[in-house]
C-alpha positions in Angstrom: 0.0 0.0 0.0 1.4 3.4 -0.9 2.5 5.6 2.0 1.2 9.0 2.8 3.6 11.8 3.5 2.7 15.1 5.1 5.4 17.8 4.7 5.6 21.6 5.1 5.8 23.9 2.1 9.4 25.2 2.0 10.4 26.1 -1.5 9.0 28.1 -4.4 8.3 24.8 -6.2 6.3 23.6 -3.1 4.2 26.8 -3.3 3.5 26.2 -7.0 2.4 22.6 -6.2 0.3 23.9 -3.3 -1.5 26.4 -5.5 -1.6 24.2 -8.6 -3.4 21.4 -6.7 -6.6 23.5 -7.1 -6.7 22.5 -10.8 -6.5 18.8 -9.8 -9.4 19.0 -7.3 -11.7 21.1 -9.6 -10.9 19.6 -13.0 -14.1 19.3 -14.9 -16.2 21.2 -12.3 -18.2 23.7 -14.3 -19.1 25.8 -11.2 -15.5 26.4 -10.1 -13.8 29.8 -10.9 -10.0 29.5 -11.3 -8.3 32.1 -9.1 -5.5 34.3 -10.2 -2.1 32.7 -9.3 -0.8 36.1 -8.0 -3.7 36.4 -5.6 -3.2 32.9 -4.2 0.6 33.6 -3.7 -0.2 36.9 -2.0 -2.5 35.3 0.5 0.3 32.9 1.5 3.2 35.3 1.5 4.2 35.6 5.2 6.7 38.4 4.4 4.4 40.7 2.3 0.8 40.0 3.5 0.3 42.3 6.4 -2.0 39.7 8.1 1.1 37.8 9.1 2.4 40.8 11.1 0.2 39.6 13.9 -0.2 35.9 12.9 1.8 32.8 12.4 1.1 30.1 9.8 2.5 26.9 8.4 1.4 25.3 5.1 1.5 21.6 4.4 1.2 19.2 1.4 -0.1 15.6 1.5 1.6 13.4 -1.0 1.4 9.8 -2.1 4.1 8.4 -4.4 5.2 11.9 -5.2 1.7 13.0 -6.1 -0.1 15.8 -4.2 -3.4 14.5 -2.8 -4.2 17.3 -0.3 -3.1 20.6 1.3 -3.8 22.7 4.4 -2.7 25.8 6.3 -2.5 26.1 10.1 -2.9 29.6 11.4 -2.5 31.3 14.8 -4.1 34.7 14.7 -2.9 36.6 17.8 -5.3 39.5 17.2 -8.2 37.1 17.3 -7.2 35.6 20.6 -6.5 39.0 22.1 -9.9 40.4 20.9 -11.9 37.4 22.1 -9.7 36.3 25.1 -9.5 32.7 23.9 -7.0 30.3 22.4 -8.5 29.4 19.1 -6.3 28.4 16.2 -7.5 28.1 12.6 -7.1 25.9 9.7 -7.6 27.0 6.1 -6.5 26.6 2.5 -7.9 23.1 2.8 -8.2 21.1 -0.4 -8.2 17.4 -0.7 -9.2 14.5 -2.9 -12.1 12.4 -1.6 -9.7 10.6 0.8 -10.4 10.5 4.5 -6.9 9.2 5.3 -5.2 12.1 3.6 -7.7 14.7 5.0 -7.4 13.5 8.6 -3.6 13.3 8.4 -3.6 17.0 7.2 -5.9 18.0 10.0 -3.8 16.1 12.5 -0.7 18.0 11.3 -2.6 21.4 11.6 -3.8 20.4 15.1 -0.3 19.6 16.1 1.0 22.9 15.0 -1.8 24.7 16.8 -1.2 22.7 20.0 2.4 23.6 19.9 1.4 27.3 19.9 -0.8 26.9 23.0 -4.2 26.7 21.2 -7.0 24.6 22.7 -9.5 24.6 19.8 -9.3 24.5 16.0 -11.8 26.5 13.9 -12.2 27.0 10.2 -11.9 27.0 7.3 -10.3 30.5 7.3 -8.0 31.3 4.5 -6.4 32.9 6.4 -8.9 34.9 8.5 -12.4 36.0 9.0 -11.6 39.0 6.8 -10.6 36.8 3.8 -12.2 33.7 2.4 -14.2 32.2 5.3 -16.3 29.1 5.8 -17.2 25.9 4.0 -19.9 25.9 1.4 -22.6 23.3 2.5 -25.2 23.7 -0.3 -25.7 25.2 -3.8 -22.7 23.4 -5.2 -24.0 24.0 -8.7 -23.7 27.8 -8.3 -20.3 29.4 -9.0 -18.7 31.4 -6.2 -18.9 35.2 -6.3 -15.9 37.4 -5.8 -13.9 36.9 -2.6 -16.1 33.9 -1.5 -15.0 30.3 -1.2 -16.1 27.2 -3.1 -15.6 23.5 -2.4 -16.9 20.1 -3.4 -19.7 18.6 -1.3 -17.6 15.7 0.0 -15.6 18.2 2.1 -18.4 18.1 4.6 -17.8 14.4 5.3 -14.0 14.9 5.4 -14.4 17.5 8.2 -17.3 16.0 10.2 -15.8 12.5 10.1 -12.8 14.0 11.8 -14.9 15.3 14.6 -15.6 18.9 13.6 -19.0 20.4 14.5 -20.8 23.5 13.5 -19.8 26.7 15.3 -21.7 29.2 13.1 -23.4 29.4 9.8 -23.1 32.3 7.3 -25.8 33.2 4.8 -25.8 34.7 1.4 -29.0 36.3 0.1 -29.7 36.7 -3.7 -31.4 39.9 -4.6 -33.1 40.5 -7.9 -34.1 43.8 -9.5 -37.4 42.0 -10.4 -38.5 41.7 -6.8 -36.6 44.2 -4.7 -38.8 47.2 -5.2 -42.2 48.2 -3.9 -44.0 51.4 -3.2 -44.0 50.7 0.5 -40.2 50.0 0.6 -39.4 53.2 -1.3 -41.7 55.2 1.0 -40.1 53.7 4.1 -36.6 54.5 2.7 -37.5 58.1 2.1 -39.1 58.4 5.5 -36.0 57.2 7.3 -33.8 59.7 5.3 -36.1 62.5 6.1 -36.6 61.7 9.8 -33.0 61.6 10.6 -31.6 63.9 7.9 -29.7 61.0 6.5 -27.9 61.5 3.2 -26.2 58.9 1.0 -23.2 59.7 -1.3 -20.9 57.7 -3.6 -17.2 57.3 -3.2 -15.0 60.1 -4.6 -12.2 58.3 -6.4 -10.3 61.7 -6.6 -10.0 61.5 -2.7 -9.4 57.8 -2.6 -6.9 57.9 0.4 -9.2 60.0 2.5 -12.2 57.9 1.7 -10.3 54.8 2.7 -9.4 56.6 6.0 -13.2 57.1 6.6 -13.7 53.3 6.1 -10.9 52.6 8.6 -12.6 54.7 11.2 -16.0 53.0 10.8 -15.2 49.4 9.9 -13.8 48.0 13.2 -16.3 49.9 15.3 -19.3 48.7 13.2 -18.4 45.1 13.3 -16.8 44.9 16.8 -19.8 43.0 18.3 -20.1 40.4 15.6 -19.2 36.8 16.5 -15.6 36.1 15.6 -14.9 39.6 14.3 -11.2 40.7 14.3 -10.2 44.3 13.7 -8.3 45.0 10.5 -5.1 46.9 11.0 -4.4 50.0 9.0 -1.8 48.0 6.9 -4.4 45.3 6.1 -7.0 47.9 5.0 -4.5 49.7 2.9 -3.5 46.5 1.2 -7.1 45.5 0.6 -7.9 48.9 -0.8 -5.0 48.8 -3.2 -6.0 45.3 -4.4 -9.6 46.3 -4.9 -9.1 49.8 -6.4 -8.8 48.6 -10.0 -12.3 47.0 -9.9 -14.1 49.5 -7.7 -17.2 51.1 -9.2 -17.5 54.4 -7.2 -21.3 54.4 -7.5 -21.4 51.1 -5.6 -19.3 52.3 -2.6 -21.8 54.3 -0.5 -21.3 56.5 2.6 -24.2 57.3 5.0 -23.9 60.8 6.5 -25.8 62.3 9.4 -25.3 66.1 10.0 -22.0 66.0 8.1 -20.7 62.9 10.0 -20.1 59.6 8.3 -22.0 56.9 10.3 -21.8 53.9 7.9 -20.8 52.6 4.6 -21.5 49.9 2.1 -19.0 48.4 -0.3 -20.2 46.4 -3.3 -18.1 45.1 -6.2 -19.1 43.8 -9.6 -18.7 40.0 -9.6 -15.7 39.7 -11.9 -15.8 35.9 -11.4 -18.4 36.0 -14.2 -15.6 37.0 -16.5 -12.7 35.1 -14.8 -14.6 31.8 -15.2 -13.1 31.9 -18.8 -9.6 32.3 -17.5 -8.9 28.6 -17.1 -5.2 28.8 -16.1 -5.5 31.7 -13.6 -2.8 33.8 -15.3 -2.9 37.6 -14.9 -2.5 38.8 -18.5 -5.2 36.7 -20.2 -7.3 37.2 -17.1 -7.3 40.9 -17.5 -8.0 40.6 -21.2 -10.9 38.3 -20.6 -12.2 40.7 -17.9 -12.3 43.4 -20.5 -13.9 41.2 -23.1 -16.6 39.8 -20.8 -17.2 42.9 -18.7 -20.6 43.6 -20.2 -21.7 40.1 -19.2 -21.3 40.9 -15.5 -24.9 41.2 -14.2 -24.3 40.7 -10.5 -22.7 42.7 -7.7 -21.7 41.4 -4.3 -22.5 43.5 -1.3 -19.3 42.7 0.6 -19.4 45.0 3.5 -22.3 47.0 4.9 -22.3 48.5 8.4 -23.3 51.4 10.6 -21.8 52.7 13.8 -23.5 51.0 16.8 -25.0 54.2 18.2 -26.7 54.9 14.9 -27.9 51.4 14.0 -31.5 52.1 15.4 -31.9 54.8 12.8 -32.4 52.2 10.0 -29.4 53.5 8.1 -28.4 49.9 7.2 -31.7 49.3 5.4 -31.2 52.6 3.5 -27.7 51.6 2.4 -29.1 48.2 1.2 -31.9 49.9 -0.7 -29.6 52.6 -2.2 -27.1 50.0 -3.3 -29.9 48.1 -5.2 -31.1 51.3 -6.8 -27.7 52.4 -8.0 -26.8 48.9 -9.2 -30.0 49.0 -11.3 -29.0 52.3 -12.9 -25.7 50.7 -13.9 -27.4 47.7 -15.4 -26.7 45.1 -12.8 -29.7 42.8 -12.3 -28.7 40.7 -9.3 -27.0 41.2 -5.9 -25.3 38.8 -3.6 -25.7 40.0 0.0 -23.2 38.0 2.0 -22.0 36.8 4.1 -24.4 37.4 7.0 -24.0 35.7 10.4 -27.0 33.5 11.2 -27.5 35.4 14.5 -27.3 38.9 12.9 -31.0 39.5 13.0 -30.8 43.1 11.9 -29.0 42.4 8.7 -31.1 39.3 7.9 -34.2 41.4 8.3 -32.8 44.0 6.0 -32.0 41.4 3.3 -35.5 39.9 3.7 -37.1 43.3 3.4 -35.5 43.6 0.0 -37.0 40.1 -0.7 -33.6 38.5 -0.8 -33.6 34.7 -1.2 -31.2 32.8 1.1 -29.4 30.7 -1.5 -26.0 29.8 -0.1 -24.9 28.7 3.3 -21.3 28.6 4.5 -20.3 26.8 7.8 -17.6 27.5 10.3 -16.5 24.3 12.0 -14.8 23.9 15.4 -13.2 21.1 17.3 -11.5 21.0 20.7 -7.8 20.2 20.7 
């Protein structure tokens, strides 16, 4: 019987095999969207990715007879443990053939790394954090992932649960359609909220990009501080994210809610470039950009990535207004669908806002946890 070897990623060639294994797992899967190689490398780069300024990670390959059959990352996020006063470690970047032995050996290796760093529980998938690709898709496997969301085969559920993982939290994505979002009542309520509180909504000014990003910094961590598992983004992380997203930002889809001249919330939505990148089979940058240009007109969906309001202003209903205004401005730009996600299953306020817009819960992502 062939022997299974689990070994750490140490060389550039190892990194290429780690990333390239994606094309083995998803060969022939019509729903999968090939990522850009440069983006995958950036996520793993412990010298350049600012996330690793406050985190430690190790990446592993599983091999049989020299053939990669699985991979995983083990992550200690010190900011998470400081924020939540616990000792939870994370696993992520998990990909594997339908092979329990290989999957469990990889998870054993990740658990060993986390125990050696004093962790008493393992949670994930997080690649590498709550602010990146997060969760395991547990339904809707026939639907392609939208921008910055994970995708996986259905058998991953068995690989994790047979190891002893149990649900910690579910995350929902709601599908919004321009066919069903609007009603006279909803428009009337939206206008009443704006009038009652003197609330105004404006689009991002790309000519003041740095100062607009600074506003986002000031709101983001405060608005999400009370959410389960939330970890503040550092200035360096937000700057890096802003630089990465700037080329695809549509300013009309980045909205700021203002009250008496003060910014109290914002919503960030992006066109789902995955609709174009599905045609970029090898994940290379140059043909990827060319295909993005060629297929740009086919993009008919936006993802509402971040939407939040400062805690003291949440009772005003500003979040609902941001939702509605995002839908209205997306319609004016020709986008027919919106993906509102993810939303924590216990975030009643945001779930209600999505339901008010007649959003359909169409994807669920699960965060798993296991004591060490």
